[in-house]
N, CA and C of each residue as an Amber inpcrd file, in Angstrom:
protein
   732
-103.8780000 129.4940000   0.3480000-102.8610000 130.2220000   0.1430000
-102.4990000 129.9330000  -0.8810000-102.0640000 130.9540000  -1.9310000
-101.3310000 130.7850000  -3.4550000 -99.8320000 129.9080000  -2.7850000
 -99.3970000 128.8340000  -3.0260000 -98.2330000 128.6190000  -2.9200000
 -97.5380000 128.7850000  -4.2030000 -96.2220000 129.1380000  -4.4980000
 -95.5090000 128.9770000  -5.9790000 -95.0380000 128.3140000  -6.6710000
 -94.9750000 128.0330000  -8.0180000 -94.6500000 126.8020000  -8.4550000
 -93.1350000 126.2980000  -8.1140000 -92.7310000 125.5050000  -8.5230000
 -91.5940000 124.7050000  -8.2790000 -90.6520000 126.3550000  -8.9620000
 -90.5530000 126.6290000 -10.3760000 -90.0500000 127.3230000 -10.9590000
 -89.5870000 128.8920000 -10.6140000 -90.6980000 128.9880000  -9.4550000
 -90.6690000 130.4630000  -9.0380000 -90.3100000 130.5400000  -8.1390000
 -89.6530000 129.7340000  -7.5710000 -88.6070000 129.5890000  -6.0350000
 -87.4730000 129.0250000  -5.7680000 -86.8900000 129.1360000  -5.0430000
 -85.0850000 128.9540000  -4.7710000 -85.4200000 128.1720000  -3.6580000
 -84.1950000 127.0350000  -3.1790000 -84.3560000 126.4460000  -2.2320000
 -83.5110000 124.9070000  -2.7330000 -83.8990000 123.8000000  -1.3750000
 -82.5780000 122.4620000  -1.3560000 -84.0040000 121.3670000  -1.7300000
 -83.5880000 120.4350000  -2.0550000 -84.4460000 119.4000000  -2.1290000
 -83.4070000 117.9380000  -2.1610000 -84.1240000 116.8340000  -1.8290000
 -83.4710000 115.9380000  -1.6860000 -83.9980000 114.8360000  -2.1050000
 -83.1800000 113.9960000  -3.1530000 -83.5780000 113.1310000  -4.1620000
 -83.5180000 111.5340000  -3.4230000 -84.5660000 110.4150000  -3.8660000
 -83.8930000 109.0580000  -2.9660000 -82.5510000 108.6070000  -3.2280000
 -81.7210000 109.3090000  -3.5390000 -80.7300000 109.0400000  -3.6830000
 -79.3310000 109.2300000  -2.5160000 -80.3450000 110.2120000  -1.7700000
 -80.1860000 111.0050000  -0.5290000 -78.9820000 111.7810000  -1.2390000
 -78.9880000 112.7840000  -2.1160000 -78.4050000 114.0640000  -2.6580000
 -79.1920000 115.0660000  -2.3030000 -78.4210000 115.8230000  -1.8880000
 -79.5600000 117.3880000  -1.6430000 -78.4250000 118.2820000  -2.7600000
 -79.3620000 118.8980000  -3.4030000 -79.1290000 120.1740000  -4.5280000
 -80.0640000 120.9600000  -4.2450000 -79.2870000 122.4130000  -4.9900000
 -80.3810000 123.2450000  -4.8770000 -80.3360000 123.8620000  -6.2400000
 -82.3800000 124.3070000  -6.0660000 -82.7350000 124.4300000  -7.2890000
 -83.0200000 126.2870000  -7.1550000 -82.3090000 126.7110000  -8.5310000
 -82.3380000 128.4600000  -8.4840000 -84.0550000 128.8320000  -9.0920000
 -84.3000000 129.8670000  -8.7040000 -85.4750000 130.6000000  -9.3820000
 -85.4990000 130.7760000 -10.6950000 -86.3960000 130.2530000 -11.4770000
 -86.5910000 130.4900000 -12.9040000 -86.8140000 131.7970000 -13.6340000
 -88.2050000 132.2710000 -12.5030000 -89.0320000 133.5480000 -13.0930000
 -89.9700000 133.7770000 -11.4370000 -90.0690000 135.0060000 -11.5790000
 -90.7530000 135.3790000 -10.1090000 -91.9090000 135.0050000  -9.9390000
 -92.8590000 134.7730000  -9.3060000 -93.9460000 134.2080000  -8.4260000
 -95.2570000 135.2870000  -9.1710000 -96.1200000 134.1400000  -9.9150000
 -97.0130000 135.2650000 -10.6370000 -97.7800000 135.3110000  -9.4500000
 -98.8420000 136.7150000  -9.7640000-100.0810000 137.6280000  -8.4420000
 -99.1550000 137.4730000  -7.4500000-100.6340000 136.9210000  -6.4710000
 -99.7870000 136.9390000  -4.8050000 -99.4370000 135.7950000  -4.1770000
 -98.8110000 134.7210000  -5.0490000 -98.3960000 133.3400000  -4.5770000
 -96.9260000 133.9270000  -4.0170000 -96.6690000 133.1320000  -3.5320000
 -95.3590000 133.1960000  -2.4820000 -94.8210000 131.6810000  -2.5180000
 -93.6120000 131.5960000  -2.2320000 -92.8930000 130.3840000  -1.5960000
 -93.4410000 130.0230000  -0.4140000 -93.2420000 128.5880000  -0.6310000
 -94.0180000 128.1770000   0.4440000 -93.3610000 128.4810000   2.2440000
 -91.7940000 128.2980000   2.0450000 -91.1810000 128.7590000   3.5410000
 -91.6000000 130.5070000   3.9240000 -92.6120000 131.2750000   3.1130000
 -92.5880000 132.5290000   3.2360000 -94.3120000 132.3960000   4.0020000
 -94.6810000 131.6360000   3.4740000 -96.4180000 131.0670000   3.7950000
 -96.1130000 130.5940000   5.3080000 -95.5640000 129.7560000   5.3780000
 -95.0140000 129.2640000   6.4310000 -94.6150000 130.3910000   7.4800000
 -93.8480000 130.9070000   7.2260000 -93.1480000 132.1820000   8.4770000
 -94.3400000 132.9370000   8.6740000 -94.9750000 133.3430000   7.7650000
 -96.0950000 134.5630000   7.9270000 -97.2930000 133.6370000   8.8110000
 -97.2330000 132.2920000   8.3780000 -98.4900000 131.5830000   9.4510000
 -97.6290000 131.5510000  11.0230000 -96.2700000 131.6910000  10.9960000
 -96.1720000 131.2240000  12.5310000 -96.0290000 132.3750000  12.9660000
 -95.9770000 133.6340000  12.5530000 -95.8510000 134.7940000  13.1120000
 -97.0670000 135.2810000  13.3930000 -98.3060000 135.1420000  12.2040000
 -99.5820000 135.2160000  12.6500000-100.1550000 134.8630000  14.2820000
 -99.3800000 133.3110000  14.2910000-100.2160000 132.6350000  15.2350000
 -99.4610000 133.1720000  16.6550000 -98.2100000 133.8640000  16.3770000
 -97.4550000 134.1510000  17.8460000 -96.3110000 133.0800000  17.9170000
 -95.7850000 132.5620000  17.1590000 -95.3570000 131.1040000  17.6710000
 -93.8050000 131.7420000  17.5270000 -92.6300000 131.4040000  18.0750000
 -91.3750000 131.6710000  18.2250000 -90.7140000 131.2020000  17.0810000
 -89.6240000 131.6390000  16.4600000 -88.5950000 130.9880000  15.7440000
 -88.6630000 131.1440000  14.5790000 -89.6370000 132.1930000  14.0570000
 -90.0130000 132.0990000  12.7820000 -89.7120000 133.5700000  12.5050000
 -88.4300000 133.6430000  11.7770000 -87.9310000 135.5270000  11.6110000
 -87.5190000 135.2130000  10.7720000 -87.2750000 134.1100000   9.6840000
 -86.6840000 134.2750000   8.9270000 -86.8890000 135.2860000   7.4980000
 -85.8190000 135.4260000   6.8730000 -85.6750000 136.4570000   5.8050000
 -85.5250000 136.2180000   4.4170000 -84.9160000 134.3420000   4.5560000
 -84.3220000 134.1940000   3.2550000 -84.4850000 132.2710000   3.3240000
 -84.6120000 131.9010000   2.1090000 -84.9130000 130.5610000   1.9540000
 -83.1660000 129.8570000   2.6350000 -82.1340000 130.8450000   1.8650000
 -81.0280000 130.4930000   2.5130000 -80.6590000 130.0660000   3.9450000
 -81.1140000 131.2390000   4.9970000 -81.4050000 130.9430000   6.3520000
 -81.8110000 129.8520000   7.0210000 -83.2640000 129.3580000   6.1990000
 -83.5080000 128.0750000   6.6450000 -82.6730000 126.9870000   6.1000000
 -81.7210000 126.7250000   5.1370000 -81.0930000 125.8590000   4.6100000
 -79.7890000 125.4570000   5.9080000 -79.2740000 126.9090000   5.9280000
 -78.1050000 127.2210000   6.9960000 -78.5730000 126.2980000   8.5040000
 -79.8700000 126.4650000   9.1730000 -80.5240000 125.9590000  10.0260000
 -80.0580000 124.7420000   9.9210000 -81.1030000 124.0300000   8.6410000
 -81.0860000 122.6640000   8.4440000 -79.6840000 122.1890000   8.6380000
 -78.8500000 122.6020000   8.0350000 -77.3050000 122.1970000   7.7460000
 -77.1600000 122.1850000   9.6040000 -77.3740000 123.0910000  10.4410000
 -76.6930000 122.7030000  11.4920000 -77.1830000 122.1350000  12.5000000
 -78.5360000 121.4720000  12.6010000 -79.3700000 120.8040000  13.0740000
 -79.3430000 119.4060000  12.9480000 -78.2970000 118.7470000  11.5180000
 -78.0430000 117.6390000  10.8410000 -76.6520000 117.5000000  10.6870000
 -76.3210000 116.4010000  12.2450000 -74.5390000 116.2930000  12.2560000
 -74.0460000 115.7910000  11.2010000 -74.7990000 115.1630000  10.3850000
 -73.7330000 114.6540000   9.2360000 -73.7110000 116.0640000   8.3260000
 -74.2270000 117.0700000   8.4990000 -73.8690000 118.3540000   7.4240000
 -73.7120000 119.2350000   8.3770000 -73.2130000 119.8110000   9.2160000
 -73.2080000 120.3430000  10.5560000 -72.2000000 121.2600000   9.7020000
 -70.9510000 120.9060000   8.9360000 -69.8220000 121.5570000   8.6240000
 -69.8840000 122.1420000   7.1630000 -71.4410000 122.1380000   6.2060000
 -71.5540000 122.1370000   5.0210000 -72.0960000 123.9080000   5.0990000
 -72.0310000 124.3360000   3.9630000 -72.6100000 125.7310000   3.8390000
 -73.6290000 125.4760000   2.4780000 -74.1610000 126.8920000   3.1240000
 -75.2370000 127.0570000   1.9200000 -75.0090000 127.4560000   0.3280000
 -73.6480000 127.9000000   0.4320000 -72.7930000 128.4400000  -1.0670000
 -72.0090000 127.3320000  -1.5310000 -71.6160000 126.2730000  -0.6480000
 -71.0460000 125.3750000  -1.0150000 -71.8430000 124.0240000  -1.9720000
 -73.3450000 123.8460000  -1.0400000 -74.5360000 123.1540000  -1.7460000
 -74.5700000 124.1100000  -3.2690000 -74.5510000 125.6670000  -2.9280000
 -74.7730000 125.8750000  -4.7190000 -73.9590000 125.8430000  -5.7360000
 -72.8290000 125.6840000  -5.0100000 -71.2400000 125.7400000  -6.1840000
 -71.0450000 124.3630000  -6.5140000 -71.7510000 123.5230000  -6.5550000
 -71.5610000 121.7340000  -6.6560000 -72.7430000 120.8530000  -7.2100000
 -72.4470000 119.7750000  -7.8570000 -73.5260000 119.1150000  -8.0920000
 -74.3380000 118.7530000  -7.3510000 -74.3150000 118.7750000  -5.8920000
 -75.2230000 117.9750000  -4.8520000 -74.1170000 117.7070000  -3.5460000
 -74.8760000 117.6740000  -2.3500000 -73.8120000 117.0990000  -1.5290000
 -75.0130000 115.7290000  -0.7630000 -74.2540000 114.7870000  -0.7750000
 -74.4890000 113.6420000  -0.2820000 -74.5320000 113.4510000   1.1380000
 -75.6190000 112.7680000   1.8200000 -75.5780000 112.1630000   2.8820000
 -74.4220000 111.5170000   3.4050000 -73.8840000 110.7040000   4.6780000
 -72.6730000 110.2610000   4.7130000 -72.7850000 108.9540000   4.0220000
 -74.1740000 107.9820000   3.9000000 -74.5030000 106.7380000   2.9050000
 -75.1040000 107.3640000   2.3630000 -74.2500000 107.1040000   0.8310000
 -75.2330000 107.5770000  -0.5680000 -76.3630000 106.8110000  -1.0690000
 -76.4330000 105.6270000  -0.5110000 -78.0070000 105.2970000  -0.8140000
 -78.1100000 104.0400000   0.6210000 -79.3400000 103.8880000   0.6600000
 -79.9300000 103.2690000   1.6790000 -79.6760000 101.4170000   1.9880000
 -79.2910000 101.1700000   2.7290000 -78.8310000  99.5270000   2.9550000
 -77.5520000  99.1640000   2.3490000 -76.1460000 100.0300000   1.8230000
 -75.4300000  99.9030000   1.0370000 -74.0950000  98.5880000   1.5840000
 -74.4800000  98.7120000   3.1880000 -73.3500000  98.4860000   3.8080000
 -74.1990000  97.0120000   4.9260000 -75.2230000  97.4820000   5.0070000
 -76.0890000  96.5490000   6.1900000 -77.4690000  97.0400000   6.2630000
 -78.7000000  96.2020000   6.7660000 -79.4730000  96.5960000   6.7690000
 -80.1010000  96.8900000   8.2020000 -81.3430000  97.2780000   8.5980000
 -81.6770000  97.6740000   9.8200000 -82.2050000  96.5220000  10.9720000
 -81.0950000  95.8290000  10.9330000 -81.7650000  94.6100000  11.4790000
 -80.8010000  94.2590000  12.4820000 -81.0140000  93.4340000  14.0110000
 -80.3380000  92.8820000  14.6520000 -78.6220000  92.8770000  14.2540000
 -79.1210000  91.6900000  13.1020000 -77.1620000  91.2730000  12.8750000
 -76.8770000  92.2950000  11.2600000 -77.8900000  93.0190000  10.9960000
 -77.2530000  93.5060000   9.6440000 -78.1450000  93.2090000   8.5720000
 -78.3880000  91.8620000   8.6810000 -78.7890000  91.0600000   7.7310000
 -80.6800000  91.3270000   6.7310000 -80.5700000  91.3810000   5.6610000
 -81.8940000  91.2230000   5.0780000 -82.6110000  90.1640000   5.6900000
 -84.1730000  90.3880000   5.6350000 -85.2590000  89.5880000   6.0700000
 -86.1470000  89.3580000   4.9430000 -85.9130000  87.7390000   4.2630000
 -86.9460000  87.9420000   3.6400000 -88.3510000  86.4710000   3.9370000
 -89.0150000  87.0200000   3.8610000 -90.7410000  86.7320000   4.1920000
 -91.6990000  86.3230000   3.1610000 -91.7250000  84.9470000   3.1830000
 -92.9300000  84.2960000   2.5390000 -94.1590000  85.1570000   2.5670000
 -95.1970000  85.2520000   1.2800000 -96.4860000  85.4530000   1.6830000
 -97.7780000  84.7350000   0.6560000 -98.5400000  84.7910000   1.2560000
 -99.5060000  84.2340000   0.4140000-100.1170000  84.8040000  -0.8970000
 -99.5020000  83.6430000  -1.9540000-100.0260000  84.2270000  -3.1240000
-101.1120000  84.3170000  -3.5850000-102.1810000  85.3900000  -3.9730000
-103.5560000  85.6090000  -4.6040000-103.8990000  85.4700000  -5.8170000
-104.1140000  84.9350000  -6.8500000-104.5360000  84.5950000  -8.0260000
-105.5720000  85.8780000  -8.5830000-105.2700000  86.2140000  -9.6400000
-106.0900000  87.4950000 -10.1860000-107.6280000  86.7950000 -10.1540000
-108.6150000  87.8850000  -9.9260000-110.0750000  87.5890000 -10.4840000
-110.2350000  86.9970000 -11.1060000-109.9110000  87.3520000 -12.1920000
-109.8840000  86.9730000 -13.2690000-109.0760000  86.3790000 -14.4530000
-108.9980000  85.2010000 -15.2350000-108.1130000  84.4400000 -16.1570000
-108.4010000  85.0360000 -17.1530000-107.5260000  84.8970000 -17.9880000
-108.0210000  84.4040000 -19.5990000-108.0780000  83.6060000 -20.0760000
-109.2560000  83.3960000 -21.0430000-110.0890000  82.2910000 -21.2910000
-110.1750000  82.5350000 -23.0910000-110.9270000  81.8440000 -23.5520000
-111.2040000  81.6730000 -25.1030000-112.2420000  82.9930000 -25.4150000
-112.4180000  83.7190000 -24.4020000-113.7280000  84.6750000 -25.1280000
-112.4630000  85.7910000 -24.8420000-111.7280000  85.9680000 -23.8950000
-111.2800000  87.0650000 -23.8480000-109.6690000  86.1380000 -23.1240000
-109.0390000  86.3530000 -24.2640000-107.2990000  85.5270000 -24.1540000
-106.1880000  86.4770000 -24.0010000-106.3110000  87.6340000 -23.7780000
-105.2990000  88.7500000 -23.4420000-105.2080000  88.9460000 -22.2960000
-104.0230000  89.5890000 -21.3820000-104.1100000  90.4030000 -20.3010000
-104.4580000  91.4170000 -20.4410000-104.5850000  91.8360000 -19.8680000
-104.7290000  93.8580000 -20.1490000-103.8860000  94.3040000 -18.8960000
-103.3050000  95.2760000 -19.2700000-102.4270000  96.0800000 -17.4060000
-102.1590000  97.5910000 -18.4320000-102.2540000  97.9430000 -17.2670000
-102.2330000  99.8220000 -17.6340000-100.8040000 100.5840000 -17.1930000
-100.2880000 101.1940000 -17.4610000 -99.3150000 102.2360000 -17.3360000
 -99.2800000 103.6410000 -17.4060000 -98.3650000 104.8600000 -16.4390000
 -98.7010000 105.9420000 -16.9500000 -97.2590000 106.5620000 -18.1770000
 -98.1890000 107.4050000 -18.1980000 -97.0250000 107.9100000 -19.1220000
 -96.2240000 109.2470000 -18.3510000 -95.0160000 109.3620000 -18.8700000
 -94.4510000 110.8390000 -18.2060000 -95.0430000 112.0740000 -17.9830000
 -95.9510000 112.1230000 -19.4430000 -96.4460000 113.3860000 -19.1360000
 -97.6830000 113.8210000 -18.2990000 -98.2130000 112.5930000 -18.1960000
 -99.6280000 113.0920000 -17.3960000-100.0840000 112.4250000 -16.3780000
-100.6580000 112.9660000 -15.7030000-100.7670000 112.3950000 -14.2820000
-102.3570000 111.8990000 -14.1500000-102.4940000 110.6790000 -13.6070000
-103.5440000 109.9930000 -12.9490000-104.7060000 109.9250000 -14.0330000
-105.9940000 110.6060000 -13.6570000-106.8920000 110.1720000 -14.8160000
-106.5340000 111.1960000 -15.7770000-106.0780000 112.1900000 -15.1130000
-105.5960000 113.0580000 -16.9330000-106.6280000 114.2640000 -17.0770000
-108.1000000 114.0340000 -17.6450000-108.8890000 114.7340000 -17.4300000
-109.5620000 115.6830000 -16.4160000-108.8920000 115.7300000 -15.1380000
-109.0180000 116.3490000 -14.2180000-107.6370000 117.4670000 -14.3640000
-106.7730000 117.1750000 -14.6250000-105.6490000 118.1260000 -14.5200000
-104.7940000 118.1650000 -16.0850000-103.6780000 117.3590000 -16.6930000
-102.7510000 117.2960000 -17.6110000-103.4910000 117.5610000 -18.8820000
-104.2920000 116.4400000 -19.2390000-105.4150000 116.3970000 -20.3910000
-105.9910000 118.0050000 -20.6340000-105.8940000 119.1310000 -19.6570000
-106.3620000 120.2050000 -19.8110000-105.6220000 121.2420000 -20.1610000
-103.6510000 120.7450000 -20.2200000-103.0600000 121.2790000 -20.4400000
-102.5880000 121.5590000 -22.3950000-103.1890000 122.3700000 -22.9580000
-102.7260000 121.6980000 -24.5290000-101.4770000 121.9250000 -24.8370000
-100.4720000 122.3430000 -23.7030000 -99.2900000 121.8440000 -24.1410000
 -98.1240000 120.1870000 -23.9330000 -99.1740000 119.8910000 -22.7030000
 -98.7450000 118.5450000 -22.5930000 -99.3320000 117.5770000 -23.3230000
-100.5280000 117.9930000 -24.2800000-101.2010000 117.3520000 -25.2430000
-100.5090000 117.2500000 -25.9050000 -99.8950000 118.0820000 -26.7040000
 -99.2150000 118.3760000 -27.7410000 -97.6910000 117.4130000 -27.9510000
 -97.2620000 117.1800000 -26.5400000 -96.1130000 117.2880000 -26.4790000
 -96.0560000 115.7520000 -26.2000000 -96.9930000 114.5610000 -25.5880000
 -97.2080000 113.5770000 -25.4500000 -97.9470000 113.0920000 -26.7350000
 -98.7370000 114.0720000 -27.4640000 -99.4820000 113.3730000 -28.7120000
-100.6630000 112.5630000 -28.1460000-101.0240000 111.4510000 -29.1620000
-101.8230000 110.3770000 -29.1930000-101.3840000 109.2740000 -28.3470000
-102.2040000 108.9320000 -27.4640000-102.3160000 107.3650000 -26.4800000
-102.1540000 106.4680000 -27.5920000-101.0940000 105.3090000 -27.2980000
-101.0660000 104.0810000 -28.5130000-101.5130000 102.9160000 -27.3510000
-102.0550000 102.0840000 -27.6170000-102.3660000 100.3220000 -26.6810000
-101.1860000  99.9120000 -27.3040000-100.0080000  99.0690000 -26.1200000
 -98.8530000  98.7890000 -27.0870000 -99.6270000  96.9070000 -27.4840000
 -99.0620000  96.3450000 -28.1080000 -99.1640000  94.7630000 -27.9240000
 -97.9350000  93.7830000 -28.8440000 -97.5890000  92.9940000 -28.4540000
 -96.3220000  92.4420000 -29.1380000 -96.2060000  91.7520000 -30.6780000
 -95.2100000  92.1630000 -30.7130000 -94.9830000  91.6150000 -32.8600000
 -95.6000000  90.5860000 -33.1370000 -95.3180000  89.4390000 -32.3080000
 -96.2020000  88.3940000 -32.6350000 -98.0790000  88.1560000 -32.8640000
 -98.5420000  89.2200000 -32.0270000 -99.8100000  89.1110000 -31.7770000
-100.2190000  90.2230000 -32.5270000 -99.2040000  90.9900000 -33.1600000
 -99.6480000  91.8720000 -33.9600000 -99.7150000  91.4150000 -35.5070000
 -98.4460000  90.3300000 -35.8720000 -98.9170000  90.0070000 -37.0790000
-100.0660000  88.6990000 -37.3210000-100.4610000  88.2120000 -36.1360000
-101.9350000  87.2550000 -36.0440000-102.8630000  87.8020000 -36.3680000
-103.2310000  88.9920000 -35.5070000-104.2870000  90.1760000 -35.7730000
-104.4430000  90.5620000 -37.1410000-103.3890000  90.9670000 -37.8140000
-103.1320000  91.6310000 -38.9090000-102.7890000  93.3550000 -38.1350000
-102.3190000  93.7080000 -37.7020000-102.3140000  94.8830000 -37.1240000
-100.9590000  95.4650000 -37.2360000-101.3090000  96.7670000 -37.8040000
 -99.6590000  97.4850000 -37.9350000 -99.3620000  98.8540000 -37.2060000
 -98.5960000  99.3050000 -36.7470000 -98.1980000 100.9940000 -36.3410000
 -99.5990000 101.3380000 -36.5800000 -99.9580000 101.9280000 -35.5970000
-100.7370000 103.3100000 -36.0260000-102.2260000 103.0250000 -36.3480000
-102.6600000 101.4260000 -37.0920000-103.9860000 100.5910000 -36.9800000
-104.8540000 101.2040000 -36.0820000-106.6590000 101.3450000 -36.4040000
-107.1430000 101.0280000 -34.9420000-107.3150000  99.7710000 -34.2350000
-107.6440000  99.9650000 -32.9520000-107.9700000  98.7180000 -32.2080000
-108.7750000  98.7420000 -31.4830000-109.4740000  97.8820000 -31.1440000
-110.4000000  97.6730000 -30.1310000-109.7520000  97.1210000 -28.9380000
-109.7320000  97.4670000 -27.7360000-109.7500000  96.5910000 -26.4740000
-111.0210000  96.7220000 -25.2330000-111.1170000  95.5290000 -25.2650000
-112.8020000  94.9310000 -24.4140000-112.1080000  93.9900000 -23.5980000
-113.0750000  94.3950000 -22.4060000-113.3000000  93.4280000 -21.5480000
-114.3970000  93.3030000 -21.1160000-114.8130000  92.4180000 -19.7470000
-116.1990000  92.3070000 -19.4970000-116.8200000  93.8010000 -19.3830000
-116.2040000  94.9930000 -18.7870000-116.7430000  95.9600000 -17.9570000
-117.2920000  96.9380000 -19.4700000-115.9540000  96.9330000 -20.0320000
-116.5210000  97.7060000 -21.4700000-115.5270000  97.7450000 -22.4590000
-115.3350000  98.6800000 -23.2020000-114.3590000  99.0760000 -24.6060000
-113.4870000 100.1860000 -24.5900000-112.7950000 100.4910000 -25.2580000
-112.0870000 101.6200000 -25.8910000-111.4220000 101.1580000 -27.0710000
-111.2840000 102.5730000 -27.8550000-110.3910000 102.2920000 -29.2420000
-109.4890000 103.2270000 -28.9670000-108.3100000 102.4280000 -29.3820000
-106.8650000 103.6790000 -29.5590000-106.1530000 102.9390000 -30.4590000
-105.1460000 103.7840000 -31.1800000-104.1400000 103.5930000 -31.7080000
-103.1680000 101.9920000 -31.5240000-102.7160000 101.2880000 -31.9580000
-101.6400000  99.9650000 -32.2890000-100.4610000 100.8600000 -32.3820000
 -99.4990000 100.2930000 -31.3160000 -98.3450000 100.4310000 -31.2200000
 -97.2000000  98.9260000 -30.9440000 -96.9420000  98.3930000 -31.7460000
 -96.3420000  97.0790000 -31.5710000 -94.9720000  97.7550000 -30.7750000
 -94.8510000  96.6980000 -29.6400000 -93.8170000  97.2160000 -28.7210000
 -93.3060000  96.0550000 -28.3460000 -92.2640000  96.0740000 -27.3820000
 -91.4550000  94.6970000 -26.5730000 -92.0850000  94.4800000 -25.2850000
 -92.8330000  93.8060000 -25.8580000 -94.1840000  93.5170000 -24.4840000
 -94.1910000  91.9130000 -24.9230000 -94.6010000  91.0460000 -23.7760000
 -94.9070000  89.8800000 -23.5580000 -96.1860000  89.2990000 -24.6660000
 -95.8480000  88.2040000 -25.4610000 -97.2140000  88.0690000 -26.1160000
 -98.5750000  87.5640000 -25.0300000 -99.6700000  88.0440000 -26.0740000
-100.6560000  87.8490000 -25.1550000-101.1840000  88.8270000 -23.9250000
-100.1950000  89.9240000 -24.3850000-100.2840000  91.1860000 -23.5130000
-100.5880000  92.5430000 -24.0330000-101.4330000  93.0280000 -23.2670000
-101.8170000  94.5040000 -24.1870000-101.8010000  95.3410000 -23.2410000
-101.1230000  96.6010000 -23.1720000-100.9120000  97.5320000 -22.7540000
-101.2830000  98.6580000 -22.9510000-102.2740000  99.7700000 -21.6350000
-102.9610000 100.6300000 -22.6530000-102.2370000 101.9410000 -21.2040000
-102.4610000 103.1510000 -21.5440000-101.7550000 104.4330000 -20.2700000
-103.2700000 104.4990000 -19.7290000-103.4250000 104.4680000 -18.1760000
-104.4560000 104.6070000 -17.6790000-105.1110000 105.9650000 -17.8020000
-104.8660000 107.0720000 -18.5970000-104.8820000 108.5270000 -18.1630000
-106.5440000 108.8530000 -19.5200000-106.3920000 107.8100000 -19.8790000
-107.5120000 107.8560000 -21.1840000-108.7960000 106.8950000 -21.1880000
-109.7380000 107.0210000 -19.8290000-110.7650000 106.2280000 -19.8320000
-110.5220000 104.8830000 -20.1790000-109.4460000 104.2670000 -19.3560000
-108.7090000 102.9620000 -19.6910000-109.9180000 102.4230000 -18.3590000
-110.3330000 103.0700000 -16.9520000-111.1290000 102.4620000 -16.2600000
-112.3070000 101.8870000 -16.8570000-112.9630000 102.2380000 -17.7240000
-113.7260000 101.4040000 -18.7180000-113.3780000 100.0180000 -18.6330000
-112.4920000  99.5950000 -18.4830000-112.0740000  98.1800000 -18.9300000
-111.8000000  97.5860000 -17.5030000-111.1260000  98.2100000 -16.6760000
-110.3840000  97.4550000 -15.7060000-111.1970000  96.9080000 -14.7050000
-110.8990000  96.1480000 -13.6820000-111.4700000  95.1940000 -12.7120000
-111.7330000  96.0450000 -11.2790000-112.8380000  95.7400000 -11.3170000
-113.4540000  96.1640000  -9.8880000-112.6310000  95.4570000  -8.5620000
-112.2830000  94.3970000  -8.8320000-112.3330000  93.3510000  -7.8740000
-110.9070000  94.0150000  -6.5840000-111.0630000  93.8360000  -5.6130000
-110.5800000  94.0470000  -4.6280000-109.2700000  93.0150000  -3.8030000
-108.2040000  93.8290000  -3.4140000-106.8830000  92.5130000  -3.0790000
-107.4230000  92.3440000  -1.7470000-106.5430000  92.1040000  -0.4240000
-107.0490000  91.8660000   0.8050000-106.7430000  93.3050000   1.4060000
-105.2970000  93.7660000   0.7740000-105.3690000  95.5170000   1.0610000
-106.4280000  96.5840000   0.7880000-107.5210000  95.8410000   0.2230000
-108.0380000  97.4190000  -0.4690000-107.9210000  97.7320000  -1.5680000
-107.1340000  97.2880000  -1.8970000-106.4350000  97.7340000  -3.6500000
-107.1640000  97.2710000  -4.6580000-107.9600000  98.1270000  -5.3950000
-108.1540000  97.8760000  -6.7920000-107.6470000  96.5560000  -7.7910000
-107.6080000  95.7090000  -8.6700000-106.8100000  95.1440000  -9.4460000
-107.0250000  95.6880000 -10.7250000-106.3600000  96.7050000 -10.6130000
-106.2200000  97.9130000 -12.0900000-105.3530000  97.1720000 -12.8530000
-104.3070000  96.2920000 -12.3700000-103.2710000  95.8620000 -13.4460000
-103.4510000  94.4290000 -14.1820000-104.5930000  93.9090000 -13.9710000
-104.9310000  92.3390000 -14.3910000-106.0940000  92.0080000 -14.5040000
-106.2270000  92.4690000 -15.8970000-107.8480000  91.8680000 -16.4730000
-107.9500000  90.9770000 -17.1490000-108.9590000  90.5150000 -17.6630000
-108.9480000  88.9020000 -19.1320000-109.2960000  90.1560000 -20.3680000
-108.6330000  90.5710000 -21.6970000-109.3010000  91.3860000 -22.4820000
-109.1250000  90.5020000 -23.8210000-109.7990000  91.3450000 -24.7660000
-109.6480000  90.5360000 -26.3240000-109.3150000  91.9870000 -27.3820000
-108.9110000  91.5900000 -27.9680000-107.9920000  92.7460000 -28.7380000
-108.9600000  92.4650000 -30.7410000-108.9520000  93.6220000 -30.8790000
-108.9970000  92.8980000 -32.5990000-108.6840000  94.4830000 -33.7180000
-108.6330000  94.3370000 -34.9790000-108.5530000  95.8960000 -35.5020000
-109.6490000  95.8640000 -35.9800000-109.8720000  97.1890000 -36.3440000
-111.1430000  97.8930000 -36.6620000-110.5660000  99.1460000 -37.6500000
-111.7680000  99.3970000 -38.7620000-111.6010000 100.0490000 -39.7240000
-112.0850000 101.9000000 -39.3420000-113.0050000 101.7790000 -38.0780000
-113.4080000 102.7520000 -37.7670000-112.6450000 103.3740000 -37.0650000
-111.9170000 104.8300000 -37.8380000-110.8680000 105.4290000 -37.2620000
-111.7970000 106.8990000 -36.5610000-111.6430000 106.1080000 -34.9390000
-112.4290000 107.3150000 -34.3930000-112.4560000 106.9900000 -32.7670000
-111.3280000 107.7610000 -31.7400000-110.9420000 107.3990000 -30.9170000
-112.1650000 107.5290000 -29.5090000-111.7090000 106.6580000 -28.7300000
-112.8190000 106.6390000 -27.5190000-113.0070000 107.7270000 -27.1100000
-114.7550000 108.1250000 -27.1050000-114.8310000 109.7980000 -26.4580000
-113.6120000 110.3000000 -25.6230000-113.6170000 111.4640000 -25.0950000
-112.6210000 112.2640000 -24.8050000-110.9490000 111.4380000 -24.4400000
-110.7720000 110.9450000 -25.5620000-109.0770000 110.9160000 -25.7670000
-108.8480000 111.4430000 -26.8470000-107.2980000 112.3960000 -26.4980000
-107.2050000 113.5990000 -27.0810000-106.8610000 113.2570000 -28.4520000
-107.4010000 113.8170000 -29.9490000-107.2160000 113.7990000 -30.7790000
-105.5670000 113.3480000 -31.3950000-104.7160000 113.1380000 -32.6000000
-103.7100000 113.0510000 -32.5890000-103.3320000 114.7740000 -33.0130000
């Protein structure tokens, strides 16, 4: 069932600040798509379930307010004409924690070292980061959007000023980042990062470099790998990395 995009529907949402805000529809839903509340209402009626007689998202918001003791005195109009409505405690654990005495509990855990450490052959630590305009591997979703690719531009690998000077690398130079799994080419950006650390966005074939090791929870060790870095003259990005 095609659901409308966020800009095609009105309604309320709450963020982690515990602030409820109203979002106005910016455009009409495309083709046969419908807001989520309409799809669920139609589904409830088709299944013969009681209580699915809503005619607007405002009705649903009003019902939510009535059922929530701290919000029963609030109205949709008040929500629409304000910067948001806070739940009584604006932030979690402002006054006390959810423990018998209201105090936090700190529990020591076992420290598990990385699967591999930097050495003479691979003296850098590689870590990966997310770019605000891209989602996960990129190639499956956001890198297919020409507007997002234009907005974010070419991905860069960040290194410290000290490392850049030592390696003769300037902003915009091509550099190769290599680990025991593979290598990629990116332009360099001198950033505010610690020495012997190279930072690459993980949306652009970074998994050629990352470690396959798993921690005790079964989580891949994507954030730490031994690497080496060098300046190169071949001005050609890794395949499937968007051009400048």
